N, C-alpha and C positions, 0 to 999 in steps of 0.2 A: 221218789223224784226221778225224772227222766234225765239221764246223764249220757254224755258221749263216751263210748268205750271203744277200745281197739281189739279186734278179734281176727283170727286167721280166716282167710278166704276159703270157701268150700271147694271151689274148683281147683284152686292153686294153693295148697297148704303152706307153701314157703313164702307167700305174700300176705300182707295184712290189709284190713279194711276197717273203716270207722262206721259205727252205727249207734243208734240210740238204745239205751238199756231196755226201755219199754216199747221199742218199735216206733216206726214213723219215718218220714222222709228226711234225709240229711241235706244240708245246703250244698250247692255246687262246689263251694270252696273246699269241702271235705270229701267230695266224691272221688273215687279212684282207688288204685292199689298202691301200697307202699312196700318197699323192700325190707324195711326194718320197723320194729315196734316203736323205736325212739323217734323216727321220722314222722310216723303217724301221730304220736303223742305231741310232738312239737307243733304239728299242724293244728291239733285240737287246742293247744295252749294259745297259739296266735289267734285262732278264731274266738276263743273265750275272752281274750284281752283286747279285742278290737274296740275302737271308740264307738260308742252308741250315741245316736242323736238325742239331745235333750228334749223333753216335752215342750211344745210350743205354748207360750202363755199369750193369750189374746187380751190385749189391754183395752181394746175398744168395745168390749162387750157392754150391752145395755143393762143397767142395774136399776132403772126406774120404770114405773108403769107408764102406759100410754097417756093416761090422764095427766100425770105429773109432767111428762114431756110436752104435752100440748099447752099446759099452763105456763111453763118456762118459755116456750117459743112465743106465746102471746106477749109475755112480759118483755122479751127482747125486742119484738117487733114494735111495741109501744115506745121503748127507749130509743130505738133507731129512728122512728118517725119524729120523736121530739127533738132529737139532735139534728135531723135534716130539715126540720120545719122552716120553710122560707129560704133555704139556701139556693134552690133552683130558680126562684123568682127574681133575685137580685142580679142585675147585669153587672159584670165585672169590668166594664170599660170596653174600649174598642177591641175588636177581634184582631189578634196579631197574625192570624193565619190567612191564607188566600193571596191572590195577586192583585196589585194595584193597577189602575188604568194608566197606561203609558201614553196613549194618544187618543184623540177623539175619533170616533167612528162607530159604525154599527157592528163591526166584527167582535167587539168585546162588550157590547151592551151599553155603552155611553151615548152621548148625544151624536147625531149624525154630522159628518163633516160637511162644511160649506165648500162647494166647488164653484169657482168663478170662471 
């Protein structure tokens, strides 16, 4: 198993470096030289105890086939059509929106004014 180990530096034997036991690149957090073995080990412990992100669970994944989905969609469309049947045809009374004619004249579309 590949583990992080603390070793003496080749160029400066009084300093320590962190490396993988089986080789490989180390993270930037662990890169550099340390003056004591204890300081390097503390950095390794902090790195190993860091919080790791939890795997993402996708709840919206499709678990039915395309044919089943098409059948369910057709059933829902029939149900919605049955519920809405005739609702658009019924007038609900006078429209409350819009502006009322305040005066007679051609400027607002009502009868022309009589000028004497």
